[in-house]
N, C-alpha and C positions, 0 to 999 in steps of 0.2 A: 717574568716567567722563567722558571728553572729550565736548564737544558734538558733535552730529551734523553731519557735513560736508555742506554743500549742494553738490550737483552743478552743474556749469556750466550745463547746459540749464535746470535748475530755477531757478537764480539769475537767468539772463537772462530767462526767462519772467516772473518776478516783477517785474523791473525794467521790462520792456516793459508789463506790466499797469499798474503804478503810473504810468508815463509817459503811458499812454493814458487815465488818469483813474480807474482802479480804486483806490478808497480803502478797500478791505476790509482788515480787520485781518490776515488770513493773508497777503495779498499784500505789505502793508507790512512785516510781520514778516520774511518771507522775504527781501525786498529789503534791508532793514537788516542782517540777519544775514549775508547773502551779501557785502555790501560790507565789513562788519567782518572777515569771513574773508579777503577780498582784501587788506585793509590789513595783517592779521596775516602773510599770505604775503609781502607786499612789504617790511615792516619788522618782522621778528620781534624780540622782546625783552620786557623787563619794566619799563621805566622810565616809561612813560606809559600811563595807563588812559583809554581812550576809552569813554564811556558814552552810550548812546542809550536812555534809559528809555522804556517798560518792556521794550524788545525785546532788548537785549543790551549787553554790554560786552566789551572785549578789552584785553589788555595788550600793548603794542607798543614798538618802538624800543629799540635796544641802549643799555645804560647801567646805572647803579646799580639794583639790585633792592631793592624794599621788601618787608617781610615782615609788618608789622602795621599795622592801622589804615588810614587814608586815605593813598593814595600821594601823594608830593610833587608829581607832575605829573599833573593830571587835566584831561580835556577832556570837556565834556558839552553835548549839544544834543538837540533833538527830532528825531523821525524825518524829517520833511520837510526840515529843514536838513541833516541828515546825507546824505540821498539827493542833495540838490542839490549840496553841496560835493564829495561823493565822485564824482559823475558829471560834474562840471564845469558844471552848469547855473548855479551861483553860485560865485564865487571865495571862497577862504578869507578873504581880507582883507575883502571886502564883508560876509560873514557875521559876522565878528568886529566890524567897525565898526558894524553894525546891531544889535549886542547879542544876536545869535542863538546865539552860542557862549560858553559859560563855560569859560575856559581859565586854569589856574593852574600855575605852575612854569616853570622855565627851559627845559624840553624840550617844553612844551605847544603849540608852534607847528607845525602839520601842513602848512604851506604847501608845503614841498618834497616832500611825499608825495602831495598831491592835485592834480588829480583822479586817481582810479584809472581803469584801462582795463579795464572788465569784459568 
């Protein structure tokens, strides 16, 4: 069963709540998942796995598909970092330089895809 699609109004409300200081788990989870959904819409594919534990993961970017084990291109970060880089509050380069993003593989640079425009 595919994951539940987050409607635009619900996603924007969650982003607004988080931006205004709402640190509740439901708001953060919805904001993270909504931004992952937008990334998937912007760059569909299966060559890079973007993980934001414990809230979600998505495979994006056209290219070679993996079928078993850990994909060769993985990007992982916490929820606060994902929300910041996805919305443009922090640049991808700054987050990587600060060690807030774990990225491996030749396709794991998301700089050209971020920020998203929710």
